[in-house]
VEXFILO-399402 format. One line per 8 residues: number of its first residue (from 1); their letters; for each residue x, z, y of N, C-alpha, C, O. Coordinates in steps of 0.001 Angstrom, whole numbers, padded with zeros to 6 digits. Each point is the difference from the previous one (the first is absolute). Layout:
BEGIN
NUM = a = X/Z/Y/X/Z/Y/X/Z/Y/X/Z/Y | ...
***
This chain:
BEGIN
1 = xxxxxxxx = 276105/112964/025948/-000784/000429/001320/-001091/-000704/000300/-000332/-001186/-000001 | -000369/002716/000383/-001232/-000149/000223/-000386/-001331/000960/000710/-000396/000925 | -001808/-000126/-001284/-000204/-001441/000822/-001624/000621/000481/-000589/000970/-000476 | 000065/-002051/001752/-001249/000300/000280/-001174/000548/-000425/-000331/000941/000720 | -000549/-001205/-001759/-000548/001315/-000897/000492/001124/-000211/-000890/000848/-000065 | 002149/-000341/-000107/000376/001327/-000495/000028/000885/001642/-000307/001150/000314 | 000823/-002317/000460/000302/001031/001350/-001541/-000147/000370/-000413/001026/000542 | -000420/-001882/-000666/-001193/000076/000729/-000662/001082/-000531/-000406/000862/000779
9 = xxxxxxxx = 000137/-000696/-002505/-000449/001398/-000777/001080/001565/001011/-000606/001014/000347 | 001179/-001079/-000243/000824/000901/000381/-000436/000428/001442/-000236/001120/000455 | 000198/-002474/000175/-000428/000589/001450/-001429/000068/000101/-000336/000359/001128 | -000648/-000580/-001923/-000938/000266/000017/-000307/001553/-000650/-000962/000625/000447 | 001637/-000152/-001295/000018/001148/-000443/000444/001099/001039/-000751/000951/000214 | 001981/-001068/000446/000347/000865/001159/-000902/000084/000693/-000441/001096/000347 | -000062/-002216/000029/-001403/-000276/001228/-000661/001189/-000120/000119/000916/000814 | -001148/-000867/-002265/-000701/000933/000126/000572/001297/-000740/-000554/000599/-000921
17 = xxxxxxxx = 001770/-000296/001513/000029/001577/-000167/000901/000426/001363/-000464/000875/000732 | 001245/-001254/-000532/000548/000210/001974/-000305/-000519/000989/000658/000277/001003 | -001653/-001129/-000912/-000853/-000389/001420/-000144/001218/000388/-000425/000809/-000824 | 000797/-000294/002412/-000476/000310/000881/000639/001471/-000422/-000562/000957/000532 | 001300/-000756/-001126/001194/001223/-000436/001433/-000244/001282/000339/-001085/000471 | 000084/002021/-000257/000874/000301/000596/001343/000251/-000235/000210/001194/-000218 | 000947/-002029/000180/001078/000161/-000018/000843/001199/000550/000513/-000158/001108 | -000348/001157/-001665/000631/001491/000685/001501/000139/000367/000692/000418/000928
25 = xxxxxxxx = -000526/-001130/-002448/001770/000081/000276/000788/-000798/-001170/-000357/000089/-001175 | 001318/-000777/001539/000864/-000647/-001114/001256/000554/-000189/000723/000677/000732 | -000576/-001226/-002195/001162/000421/-000354/001242/-001171/-000779/-000039/-000501/-001123 | 000480/000433/001588/000865/-001639/-001202/001165/000070/-000405/000862/000333/000813 | -000538/-000588/-002015/001187/000490/-000510/001167/-001046/000279/-000129/-000994/000715 | 001464/001424/-001493/001014/-000847/000493/000202/-001010/000195/000477/-000285/001099 | -000711/-000639/-001963/000146/-001146/-000832/-000201/-000991/001422/-000900/000453/000707 | 001321/-001267/-000340/000169/-000766/001082/-000666/-001450/-000261/-000467/-000777/000833
33 = xxxxxxxx = 000554/000654/-002102/-001068/-001779/-000487/-001433/000037/000312/-000389/-000994/000613 | -000369/001756/-000838/-001566/000154/000388/-000121/-000261/001503/-001086/-000418/000403 | 002435/000687/000784/-000517/000150/001079/000176/-001399/000404/001104/-000538/-000076 | -002670/-000378/000716/000667/-001112/000861/000128/000310/001395/000739/-000582/000795 | -001750/001836/-000479/-000095/000480/001949/001139/001207/-000845/000347/000057/-001180 | -000013/000750/002288/000702/000817/000155/-000374/001185/-000398/-001198/000236/000154 | 002099/000915/-000803/-000863/001471/-000186/-000914/000443/001165/-001146/000447/-000036 | 002170/-000754/001336/-000839/001164/001099/-000826/-000926/000241/-000918/000628/000527
41 = xxxxxxxx = 000559/-001876/-000555/-000949/-001017/000609/-001581/000215/-001190/-001179/-000052/000352 | 001679/000270/-001638/-001180/-000025/-000801/-000881/001601/000211/-001212/000207/000073 | 002434/000807/-000015/-000564/001438/000384/-001083/000003/001606/-001099/000274/000482 | 002090/-000666/-000300/-000810/-000133/001664/-001549/-000705/000200/-000899/000474/000694 | 000832/-001847/-001565/-001140/-000483/000242/-000962/000580/-001273/-001209/-000118/000201 | 001509/000572/-001151/-001074/000479/-001075/-000477/001324/000514/-001196/000231/-000180 | 002055/000854/000906/-000357/001090/000000/-001259/000462/000974/000065/-000469/001136 | -001044/001204/-001381/-001200/000201/001300/-000439/-001105/-000248/-000385/-000415/001092
49 = xxxxxxxx = 000228/-000199/-001699/-000834/-001429/000432/-001413/000049/-001563/000014/000893/-000847 | -000784/-001754/000854/-001612/-000059/-000293/000398/-000616/-000838/001038/-000551/000364 | -001419/000209/-001814/-000163/-001518/-000697/-001312/-000709/000549/-001039/000659/-000041 | 001014/-001571/000403/-001135/-000616/000936/-000488/-000864/-001312/-001192/000030/-000305 | 002010/-000704/-000369/-000368/-000903/-001090/001229/-000350/-000992/001142/000178/000424 | -001304/-000570/-001462/000880/-000215/-001220/-000431/-001614/-000556/-000976/-000343/-000669 | 002142/-000503/001244/-000735/-001368/-000949/001344/-001043/-000221/001174/000177/000323 | -001714/-001131/-000883/001233/-001361/-000624/000597/-000910/000870/-000879/-000845/000169
57 = xxxxxxxx = 001602/000603/000315/000534/-001041/000056/000863/-000548/-000578/000957/000763/000127 | -000684/-001496/-000624/000738/-000790/-000823/000071/000794/-001137/-001064/000190/-000588 | 002341/000454/000025/000277/000455/-000688/000281/001496/000254/000216/000849/-000866 | -000256/-000676/002180/000555/001396/000765/-001902/000968/000028/-001167/-000376/-000106 | 001887/001714/000310/-001357/000824/000365/000276/000295/001284/001075/000232/000554 | -002381/-000277/-000076/000424/-000107/001898/-000653/001681/000078/-001206/-000010/-000244 | 001545/000866/000420/-001031/001470/000752/000349/-000386/001762/001000/-000028/000718 | -002542/-000241/-000562/-000010/000199/001825/-000394/001365/000426/-000814/000789/-000479
65 = xxxxxxxx = 001693/-000711/001620/000540/001321/000010/-000820/000412/001551/000236/-000795/000909 | -000987/001745/-000638/-000345/-000018/001458/000572/001616/000445/000408/000629/-000976 | -000333/000084/002258/000106/000975/000607/-001060/000980/-000476/-001168/-000132/000364 | 001522/001025/-001099/-000737/001190/-000792/-000637/001192/001131/-001053/000586/-000254 | 001738/-000355/001356/-000970/000479/000852/000484/001514/000076/-000500/000806/000784 | 001752/-000432/-001877/000042/001289/-000166/000993/000574/000865/001118/-000513/-000042 | -001334/001575/000894/000321/000910/000755/001289/001041/-000333/000056/001110/000528 | 000652/-001449/-001175/000723/000626/-000584/001363/-000979/-000815/-000209/-001040/-000624
73 = xxxxxxxx = 001084/001446/000751/000871/-000188/-000528/000303/-000320/-001499/000147/000998/-000705 | -000058/-001909/000246/-000111/-000104/-001655/000761/001340/-000844/000517/000845/000732 | -000451/-000669/-001950/000295/001413/-000490/001196/-000636/-000667/-000245/-001173/-000279 | 001287/001506/-000020/001278/-000078/-000817/-000509/-000429/-001511/-000866/000522/-000702 | 001727/-001678/000453/-000153/-000776/-001388/000332/001432/-000860/000650/000976/000375 | -001426/-001250/-001828/000655/001262/-000883/001422/-000499/-000902/000056/-001224/-000123 | 000716/001739/-000310/000803/-000628/-000715/000189/-000007/-001416/000612/001007/-000355 | -000863/-001645/-000426/-000494/-000141/-001154/000944/-000316/-000962/000712/-000917/000411
81 = xxxxxxxx = -000366/001346/-001679/000746/-000281/-000899/-000687/-001091/-000988/-000826/000051/-000911 | 001384/-000792/001381/-000314/-002128/-000666/000902/-000010/-001630/000024/-000895/-000845 | 000670/002283/000839/001216/-000263/-001454/001045/-000862/000540/000770/-000247/-000927 | -000425/-000272/001902/000717/-000656/000083/000931/000247/001168/-000101/-000500/001120 | 001127/001439/-001597/001224/000770/001256/-000438/001156/000474/-000759/000721/-000648 | 001145/-000467/001685/-000188/001727/000172/-001140/000292/001241/-000147/-000823/000904 | -000447/001778/-000951/-000609/000391/001010/000779/-000468/001297/-000317/-001026/000603 | 001352/001846/-000220/000847/-000126/001273/000641/-001369/000181/000868/-000018/000872
89 = xxxxxxxx = -001110/-001179/-001526/000263/-001536/000243/-001229/-000011/000333/-000208/-000070/001212 | -001230/000148/-002315/-001079/-000415/000803/-000485/000769/001375/-000657/-000631/000827 | 000961/001851/-000632/-000406/000598/001556/001098/-000587/001088/-000245/000078/001204 | 001657/-000760/-001770/000451/-000482/001244/-000398/-001588/000006/000409/-000628/000977 | -001054/000013/-001819/-000290/-001692/-000211/-001488/000406/001309/000012/-000515/001118 | -001033/001387/-001529/-001298/000118/000683/000366/000169/001554/-000525/-000674/000887 | 001589/001758/-000657/000277/-000013/001267/000604/-001453/000765/-000619/-000486/000947 | 001477/000066/-001299/000500/-001602/000612/-001267/-000705/-000152/000035/-001230/-000014
97 = xxxxxxxx = -000684/001584/-000053/-001383/-001541/-000292/-000901/000559/001060/-000932/-000758/000269 | 000971/002268/000634/-001172/000467/001170/000156/000127/001536/-000652/000717/000759 | 001984/-001842/-000377/000118/000298/001165/-001862/-000606/000897/-000746/-000943/-000262 | 000702/001593/000872/-001116/-000183/000926/000085/-001105/000850/000932/-000052/000803 | -001892/-000976/-000869/000062/-001206/001125/-001540/-000066/000456/-001003/000255/-000668 | 001090/-000583/001713/-001231/-000033/000799/-001006/-001148/-000606/000462/-001104/-000287 | -001550/001337/000143/-000921/-001011/-000137/-000939/-000195/001204/-000678/000706/000747 | 001082/-002526/-000995/-000131/-000479/001545/-001195/-001083/-000185/-000466/-000665/000925
105 = xxxxxxxx = 000040/000601/-002319/-001076/-000656/-000500/-001138/000451/-000893/000139/000095/-001220 | -001281/000185/001863/-001203/000824/-000854/-000466/-000749/-001858/-000788/000573/-000752 | 001514/-001906/000404/-000098/-000722/-000885/000959/-000367/-000763/000723/-000807/000586 | -000370/001050/-001695/000893/-000756/-001035/-000471/-000136/-001286/-001163/000140/-000380 | 002101/-000410/-000242/000036/-000586/-001437/001401/000778/-000767/001160/000115/000396 | -001958/000426/-001875/001274/000294/-000268/000129/-001210/-001724/-000817/-000176/-000905 | 001903/-000269/001084/-000269/-001123/-001458/000923/-000055/-001153/001217/-000147/000115 | -001903/000280/-001315/000764/000254/-001032/-000344/-000890/-001391/-000958/000185/-000750
113 = xxxxxxxx = 001849/-001044/000642/000868/-000932/-000733/000491/000800/-001611/000875/000852/-000155 | -001502/-001284/-000576/000160/000873/-001584/001008/-000179/-000281/000720/000952/-000303 | -000003/-002941/000280/000969/000185/-000647/-000688/-000273/-001928/-001119/-000293/-000422 | 002049/000492/-000071/000108/000040/-001624/-001194/001159/-000679/-000967/-000069/-000758 | 001886/001428/001744/-000461/000656/-000803/-000944/001406/000802/-000337/001067/-000513 | 000110/-001562/001879/-000438/001628/000903/-000987/-000196/-000499/-000463/-000926/-000665 | -000087/002403/001208/-001642/000134/-000116/-000498/001331/001393/000725/000868/000487 | -001486/-001029/-000325/-000631/000683/001146/-000817/000938/-000842/-000800/-000608/-000711
121 = xxxxxxxx = 000765/002262/000554/-000640/000177/-000577/-000724/001709/001084/000642/000473/000938 | -001912/000067/-001385/-000513/000683/000756/000061/001453/-000761/-000667/-000049/-001034 | 001242/001253/001239/000294/001248/-001093/000036/001111/000822/000461/000201/001124 | -001160/000600/-002084/000019/001509/000819/001502/000597/000262/000893/-000050/-000845 | -000771/000559/002006/001124/000801/000210/000671/000576/-001034/001230/000008/-000048 | -002268/000710/-001188/001216/000681/-000598/000186/-000994/-001547/000514/000510/-000996 | -000910/-001657/001004/000560/-000691/-000623/001614/-000183/-000048/000610/000450/000970 | 000283/-001188/-002207/001045/-000048/-000116/000363/-001551/000731/-000510/-001118/-000074
129 = xxxxxxxx = 001515/001631/000708/000563/-001302/000690/000591/-000766/-000767/000809/000664/-000648 | -000775/-001946/000314/000452/-000913/-001167/001652/-000301/001071/000322/-000101/001184 | 000203/000068/-002319/001470/-000405/000303/000194/-001032/001027/000858/000261/000842 | -001441/-001312/-000744/000633/-001203/001254/-001025/-000284/000954/-000477/-001041/000450 | 000177/002831/-000184/-000968/-000423/001078/001063/000136/001067/001028/000673/000076 | -001844/-001857/001015/001318/-000115/001221/-001139/000224/001139/000188/-000621/001047 | -000875/001105/-001098/-001277/-000126/001535/-000955/001126/-000667/-000313/-000202/-001173 | -000352/001770/002025/-001030/000656/-000467/-000756/000527/001780/000435/000741/000881
137 = xxxxxxxx = -001693/-001556/-001008/-000653/000481/001294/-001108/000871/-000389/-000847/-000293/-000844 | 000915/001583/001633/-000934/000768/-000080/-000915/-000202/000299/000195/-000378/001155 | -001350/000320/-001350/-001261/-000067/000787/-000980/001140/000319/-000040/001056/-000632 | -000879/-001424/001846/-000374/001230/000502/-001068/001002/-001163/-000142/001223/000000 | -000384/-002076/-000763/-001181/-000048/-001293/001108/001246/-001134/-000448/000678/-000924 | 001935/-000717/001407/000675/000906/-001275/000412/-001072/-001167/000623/000382/-000991 | -000943/-001513/001139/000814/-000863/-001200/001020/-000580/000713/000070/-000122/001223 | 000771/-000254/-002117/001223/-000623/000100/000005/-001678/-000672/-000290/-000313/-001155
145 = xxxxxxxx = 000738/-000653/002348/-000044/-001187/-000108/001490/-000614/-000288/000684/-000090/001019 | -000034/-000369/-002290/001290/-000255/-000348/-000043/-001090/-000426/-001012/-000429/-000556 | 002612/-000604/000791/000659/-000703/000021/000578/-000106/-001585/000620/001049/-000174 | -000575/-001630/-000701/000575/000570/-001289/000924/-001266/-000135/-000385/-000702/000934 | 001247/000118/-001487/000792/-001138/-000487/001505/000421/-000280/000985/000384/000630 | -001355/-000666/-001895/001611/000021/-000713/001003/-000625/000068/001142/000459/000028 | -001616/-002075/000022/001121/-001251/000258/000316/000015/001230/000927/-000721/000371 | -001675/001609/000628/000277/-000156/001431/000210/-001847/000676/000860/-000540/000695
153 = xxxxxxxx = -002207/000039/-001386/-000071/-001515/000885/-001012/-000104/001140/-000075/-000754/000970 | -000788/001915/-001479/-001159/000246/001251/000346/000031/001304/001214/000168/000121 | -001726/-000252/000786/000406/000221/001090/-001334/000676/001274/-001212/-000159/-000148 | 001652/000649/000930/-000617/000964/001296/000128/000011/001460/000796/000636/000690 | -001402/-001171/-000461/000344/-000479/001958/-001492/000757/000688/-001037/000444/-000493 | 001568/-000579/001838/-001356/-000186/000356/000267/-000526/001340/001177/-000072/000352 | -002336/-000401/000643/-000627/-001508/000548/-000280/000666/001045/000203/001214/000009 | -000745/-001890/001128/-001280/-000153/000604/-000057/-001131/000372/000706/-000644/000775
161 = xxxxxxxx = -002045/000270/-001659/-000306/-001241/-000167/000686/-001219/-000660/000610/-001040/000247 | -001156/001928/-001378/001026/-000847/-001331/-000999/-001755/-000191/-001209/-000191/-000130 | 001916/-000412/000168/-000329/-001275/-000709/001044/-000772/-001296/001228/-000006/-000088 | -002104/-000507/-000674/000775/-000334/-001191/-000037/-002008/-000142/-000926/-000768/000262 | 001804/000585/-000582/000000/-001614/000003/-000971/-000453/-001364/-000175/000702/-000996 | -000475/-002251/001272/-000265/-000349/-001186/-001275/-000058/000389/-000163/000274/001189 | -001367/-000697/-002162/-001014/-000372/-000096/-000410/000871/-001029/000400/-000277/-001130 | -001352/001603/001327/-000922/000638/-000922/-000570/-001018/-000874/-000836/-000704/000566
169 = xxxxxxxx = 001080/000406/-001916/-000553/-000435/-001222/-001839/000157/000125/-000826/-000912/-000012 | 000670/001914/000090/-001615/000222/-000166/-000551/000214/001600/-000796/000867/000362 | 001277/-001637/000275/-000679/-000233/001437/000259/-001570/000676/-000624/-000420/000975 | 001538/-000238/-001612/000814/-001407/000561/-001015/-000778/-000653/-000435/000067/-001149 | 000133/-000849/002149/-001104/-001149/000176/000578/-001318/-000927/001205/-000253/000025 | -001991/-000432/-000707/000773/-001078/-000831/000882/-000856/000900/001145/-000278/-000358 | -001656/-000157/001542/000725/-001285/000593/001327/000670/000447/001013/-000696/000066 | -000970/002079/000260/001197/000708/-000058/000853/000016/-000837/001188/-000257/000196
177 = xxxxxxxx = -001927/000703/-001707/000972/-000121/-001153/000544/-000878/-000557/000930/000046/-000805 | -001735/-001270/001388/000580/-000976/-000755/000929/-000893/000888/000421/-001096/-000370 | -000070/001828/001903/001154/-000782/001086/001160/000746/-000665/001031/-000617/-000264 | -001163/001983/-000031/001328/000806/-000887/000643/-000792/-001198/001045/000421/-000494 | -001476/-001234/000154/000556/-000304/-001158/000404/-001441/-000126/001019/-000380/-000576 | -002264/-000699/001399/001162/-001216/000261/000592/-000258/000493/000250/000446/001120 | 000529/-001668/-001923/001680/-000360/000669/001088/001079/-000607/001140/-000345/-000309 | -001569/001526/000192/001369/000773/-000579/000639/-000602/-001481/-000664/-000529/-000890
185 = xxxxxxxx = 001713/000697/000890/000881/-000984/-001162/000058/001551/-001172/000193/-000038/-001215 | -000350/000873/001792/000914/001157/-001153/-001670/000169/-001057/-001213/-000020/000205 | 001878/000130/-001006/-001123/000185/-001679/-001443/001609/000586/000105/001134/000468 | -001104/-001936/-000844/-001215/000912/000550/-000242/001373/-000005/-000690/000676/000764 | 001645/-000227/-002154/000094/001371/-000408/000652/000542/001057/-000510/001064/000352 | 001720/-001500/000465/001020/000454/000586/-001038/000095/001603/-000108/001027/000670 | -000494/-002248/-000370/-001062/000322/001009/-000575/000955/000168/000167/000685/001008 | -001094/-000353/-002061/-000749/000702/000069/000470/001650/000022/-000876/000843/000195
193 = xxxxxxxx = 001824/-000562/-000333/001141/001240/-000201/000745/000116/001539/000901/000838/000052 | -001160/-001522/001083/000311/-000039/001046/-000863/000622/000964/-001103/-000387/000387 | 001723/001349/-000071/-001227/000983/000654/-000018/-000263/001377/-000880/000462/000727 | 002022/-001351/-000214/-000362/-000545/001467/-001061/-001304/-000071/-000332/-000683/000969 | -000209/000474/-002640/-001042/-001325/000069/-001297/001123/-000095/-000817/000059/000919 | 000717/000826/-002129/-001021/000593/-000543/000630/001486/-000085/000945/000266/-000742 | -001531/000601/001526/000762/001241/-000347/-001159/000825/-001398/-001206/-000110/-000219 | 002383/000955/-000507/-000662/000867/-000665/000053/-000770/-001960/000248/000651/-001015
201 = xxxxxxxx = -000599/-002280/001110/000277/-000494/-001569/001374/000407/-000381/001001/000060/000714 | -001153/000228/-002073/001177/000537/-000701/000396/-001471/-001095/-000218/-001208/000091 | 000943/002153/-001170/-000085/-000469/-001372/-000853/-000457/-000865/-000151/-001072/-000588 | -000560/002414/000623/-000966/-000244/-001092/-001395/-000799/000911/-000748/-000473/-000856 | 000437/000314/001665/-001308/-000735/000354/-000025/-001603/000362/-000860/-000877/-000075 | 002563/000940/000610/000321/-001439/000155/-000139/-000514/-001684/-000407/-001137/-000241 | 000708/001893/-000643/-000022/-001061/-001677/-001535/000175/-000020/-000627/-001059/000008 | -000054/002138/-000033/-001442/-000184/-000408/-000861/-000833/000908/-001042/-000332/-000566
209 = xxxxxxxx = 001200/-000292/002315/-000478/-000162/000673/000265/-001852/-000622/-000918/-000687/-000447 | 002312/000241/000580/000063/-001300/-000910/-000684/-000091/-000981/-001103/-000538/000101 | 001537/001015/-001280/-000984/000026/-001476/-001326/-000347/000321/-000521/-000727/-000846 | -000529/001172/002282/-001246/000253/-000075/-000121/-001481/000674/-000990/-000684/-000262 | 001977/000214/001105/-000196/-000954/000375/000646/-001673/-000488/-000052/-001144/000453 | 000682/001879/-001691/000265/-001240/-000622/001780/-000599/000223/000704/-000807/-000606 | -000564/001454/001472/001683/-000603/000907/001233/000776/-000780/000033/001209/-000230 | 000952/-002161/-000117/001314/000263/-000540/000909/000706/001249/000294/-000732/000944
217 = xxxxxxxx = 000087/001935/-000931/000475/000902/000756/001612/-000570/000457/000709/000574/000825 | -000363/-001742/-001518/001317/-000597/000364/-000320/-001332/001074/000794/-000586/000736 | -002345/000340/-000954/-000088/-001159/000990/000543/000095/001438/000164/001037/000643 | 000047/-002097/-000313/000684/-000020/001939/-001408/000589/000626/-001073/-000478/-000366 | 001125/001265/001080/-001445/000240/001149/-000850/-001774/000703/-001169/-000297/000245 | 002483/-000479/-000146/-000075/-000714/000463/-000944/-001140/-000558/-000786/-000786/000527 | 001125/000991/-001579/-000541/-001193/-001243/-001654/000196/-000439/-000699/-000752/-000680 | 000387/001917/001266/-002195/000353/-000267/-000198/-000048/000923/000376/000454/001081
225 = xxxxxxxx = -001542/-001522/-001776/-000886/-000752/000612/-000711/001302/000930/000317/001174/-000188 | -001192/-001556/001076/-001046/000514/000663/-000895/000940/-001205/-000398/001158/000125 | 000253/-002006/-001219/-001093/000161/-001011/000372/001188/-000770/-000818/000687/-000612 | 002000/-000481/000657/000857/000600/-000763/000017/001510/001047/-000350/001103/-000422 | 000722/-001310/001503/-000084/001152/000924/-001204/000604/000115/-000258/001203/000020 | -000453/-002137/000053/-001648/000931/000045/-000875/000487/-001543/-001155/000414/-000096 | 001986/-000600/-000797/000102/000460/-001679/000523/001222/000495/-000722/000977/-000200 | 002010/-000741/000914/001093/001701/-000146/-000792/000581/000871/-000425/001062/-000455
233 = xxxxxxxx = 000075/-001281/001426/-000575/000690/001387/-001289/001333/-000850/-000029/001225/-000124 | -000808/-002329/-000256/-001020/001746/-000553/000735/000186/-001294/-000134/001189/-000288 | 000848/-001798/-000632/000653/000997/-000733/001117/001235/000467/000410/000849/-000791 | -000133/-000904/001790/000842/000891/000356/-000880/001195/000343/-000037/001176/-000364 | -000559/-001831/001091/-001162/001009/000749/-000675/000926/-001270/-000091/001228/-000012 | -000398/-002267/-001151/-000766/000933/-000965/001034/000829/-000910/-000257/001139/-000391 | 001204/-001677/000154/001260/000942/-000972/000377/001320/001038/000409/000960/-000654 | -000451/-000768/001804/000482/000962/000997/-001162/000739/-000093/000198/001183/-000277
241 = xxxxxxxx = -001448/-001543/000435/-001328/000895/000118/-000307/000835/-001329/-000544/001104/-000021 | 001104/-002014/-001358/-000625/000486/-001058/001276/001188/-000027/-000388/001157/-000160 | 001428/-001309/000261/001288/000920/-000037/-000225/001143/000557/000641/000987/-000360 | -001806/-000899/001561/000261/001174/000988/-001468/000538/-000696/-000118/001224/-000070 | -001104/-002132/-000492/-000427/000896/-000856/-000043/000944/-000851/-000648/001046/-000040 | 001613/-001645/-000832/000744/000661/-001048/001241/000926/000520/000930/000252/-000766 | -000954/000149/001848/001272/000938/000617/001108/-000484/-000470/000794/000822/-000458 | -000340/-002596/000427/001261/-000042/-000051/000721/-000354/-001173/-000782/-000054/-000949
249 = xxxxxxxx = 001909/-000200/000634/000650/-000638/-001274/001085/001567/-000593/001016/000189/000668 | -001286/000786/-001825/000810/000641/-000110/001172/-000288/-001065/000051/000640/-001051 | 001143/-001907/001462/000937/-000442/-000863/000968/000679/-000238/000842/-000245/-000864 | -000866/001634/001980/001718/000215/-000024/-000823/001877/000190/-000810/000558/-000739 | 001423/-000105/001924/-000583/001462/000281/-000853/000077/001138/000054/000879/000860 | -000909/-001918/-000895/-000874/000075/001702/-000859/000888/-000278/-000685/-000163/-001010 | 000546/001037/001626/-001766/000665/-000232/-000173/000290/001398/000831/000164/000894 | -002388/-000130/-000895/-000460/000089/001708/000025/001624/000533/000439/000981/-000601
257 = xxxxxxxx = -001038/-001056/001882/000070/001188/000691/-000646/001562/-000677/000091/001111/000523 | -000733/-001463/-001808/-000453/001114/-000709/000889/000236/-001570/-000292/000726/-000950 | 001464/-001657/001152/000897/-000119/-001230/-000871/-000815/-001343/000263/000153/-001192 | -001372/-001057/001778/-000550/-000523/-001308/000648/-001795/-000210/000384/-000727/000915 | -000430/000447/-002143/000468/-001179/-000080/-001432/-001190/-000068/-001132/000055/-000481 | 002120/-001346/001436/-001004/-001311/-000292/-000252/-000119/-000904/000533/000706/-000856 | -001891/-002063/000359/000139/-000255/-000714/-000098/-001672/-000439/-000321/-000492/-001082 | 000732/-000176/002381/-000201/-001236/000117/001158/-000639/-000817/-000154/-001216/-000109
265 = xxxxxxxx = 001416/001764/-000573/000671/-000378/-001189/-000970/-000230/-001044/000428/-000886/-000738 | -001616/001339/000348/-000300/-000427/-001062/-000959/-001488/-000102/-000609/-000427/-000981 | 000708/-000092/002183/-001156/-000878/000608/001554/-001456/000187/-000371/-001123/000344 | 001655/001313/-000559/000998/-000967/000483/-000471/-001071/-001280/-000487/000233/-001106 | 000801/-001276/001668/000032/-001570/-000645/001167/-000249/-000568/000275/-000137/-001192 | 000651/000070/002501/001100/-000590/-000429/001573/001110/000208/000877/000204/-000839 | -000966/000239/001990/000965/001332/-000093/-000028/000611/-000837/-001000/000645/-000314 | 002428/-000643/-000530/000874/000920/-000522/-000559/-000151/-001513/000150/000798/-000925
273 = xxxxxxxx = -000917/-002180/000922/-000345/-000238/-001306/000916/-001164/-000625/-000599/-000735/-000785 | 002120/000416/001036/000358/-001012/-000329/000301/000665/-001855/000289/001054/-000567 | -000694/-002951/000130/-000516/-000163/-001491/-001285/000137/-000346/-000390/-000638/-000977 | -000559/001516/001717/-001091/000331/-000769/-000859/-001095/000370/000245/-000591/001051 | -001417/000165/-001916/-000651/-000830/000119/-000599/000016/001311/-000019/001093/000567 | -000451/-002042/-000004/-000788/-000458/001741/-001275/000568/-000633/-000332/-000220/-001165 | -000285/000897/001953/-001569/000454/-000555/-001126/-001345/000320/-001210/000195/-000120 | 001788/-001627/000556/-000731/-000317/000312/000006/-001326/-001281/-000978/-000342/-000665
281 = xxxxxxxx = 002530/-000295/000578/000186/-000640/-000858/000833/-000105/-001262/000228/-000931/-000771 | 000214/002422/000828/001105/000336/-001525/001168/-000326/000397/000806/000814/-000451 | -000164/-001835/001257/001034/-000625/000174/001004/001844/000370/-000479/000969/000589 | 001602/-001070/-001071/001204/001194/000624/-000085/-000085/001319/-000256/-001040/000607 | 000520/002394/000019/000012/-000046/001053/001585/-000189/000238/000627/000542/-000910 | 000138/-001114/001804/001122/-000321/000312/000636/001086/001280/-000848/000499/000739 | 001718/-000293/-000594/000926/000860/000960/001006/-001003/000485/000677/-000668/-000782 | -000589/000569/002158/000941/-000742/000510/000388/001168/001297/-000819/000854/000339
289 = xxxxxxxx = 002364/-000999/000379/000591/000413/000879/000018/-000783/001410/000585/-001049/000266 | -001406/001870/000573/-000238/-001174/001323/000866/000889/001022/-000395/001136/000267 | 001642/-001674/000340/000771/000715/001013/-000195/001599/-000159/-000253/000860/000843 | 000489/-000775/-002383/000356/001553/-000264/-001128/000859/-000441/000096/001226/-000066 | -001047/-001820/-000201/-001386/000749/-000244/-000424/-000655/-001077/000379/-001167/-000094 | -001135/001641/-000835/-000520/-000091/-001107/-001241/-000555/000388/-000676/000626/000817 | 000196/-001887/-001351/-001464/-000786/000252/-000240/-000321/-001250/000814/-000536/-000753 | -002494/001005/000350/-000664/-000502/-001671/-001069/-000849/000061/-000905/000296/000780
297 = xxxxxxx = 000831/-001147/-001345/-001100/-001043/000400/-000091/-000845/-001713/000734/-000084/-000985 | -001861/-000332/001327/-000509/-000742/-001519/000665/-001482/-000019/-000692/-000789/000644 | 001710/000275/-001142/000135/-001422/000185/-001166/-001259/-000539/000179/-001206/-000173 | -000929/001724/000069/-001873/-000470/-000191/-000816/000126/001145/-000361/-001068/000495 | 000163/001609/-000211/-001146/000408/000783/000537/-000449/001480/-000629/-000661/000826 | 002084/001242/-000690/000489/-000219/001244/000820/-001555/000682/000975/-000318/-000680 | -001180/-000369/001556/000510/-001266/000089/001166/000136/001237/000660/-000984/000337
***
């Protein structure tokens, strides 16, 4: 699943390519799983809106939308053959998503969660539509914004005044960071993955941060001293910033908005290195499972 650095990289890439463009029309596929908001609500919120900003909130990509001021009705969405099902079924699915609703607010947000395999790509309209495409937004620039997700764990929704829980790890102050974990009986690894505490930190970057801080992932958060947490605080931020600078970690099928892989996986010190020598002390890296998630650590460097 893409974590904070990957989502940040994708959001920045999309921002540079589609900010200021206008969504003229929207086609939605027939699969219900990706839709957290109703099809009609998504279409009504997106169509005839200008993309004012694209940003990351936790693991979400948020498109801030504003009224485009277009004085005409949006053009009908093109029907496209994605290689899945017949044209008639796609036409029916597209029509089912088109009821008009009055837009009573001038600003809104389109929220995309990529799930395990989701991608948001900008394409020329003549390019082949991937088999697992669930949304196509036709832009005034002539391009198309497409959401593709083979496993359908990603989610599409709309909101007016979107807010996410948890503190932003790249902005949280030290005293707030310390207070998030003090007194918690869960393992520190599980606490780092709790999106209600810190938003955006996932398995890879929790492991890498704990290694740099010298803290074992199984330790109860409550057992960490203030000094432990003072080491963990910069470690989390350093790991995330370094990963963003390298375009994230491509450990499965992750690519950025330009279809390029990230390079931070080449810098992993513990994640995915079970049995390999620690880069600091040469002790073999261990792997344990904590709350159903794999965790990698050095038994000598981390206490």
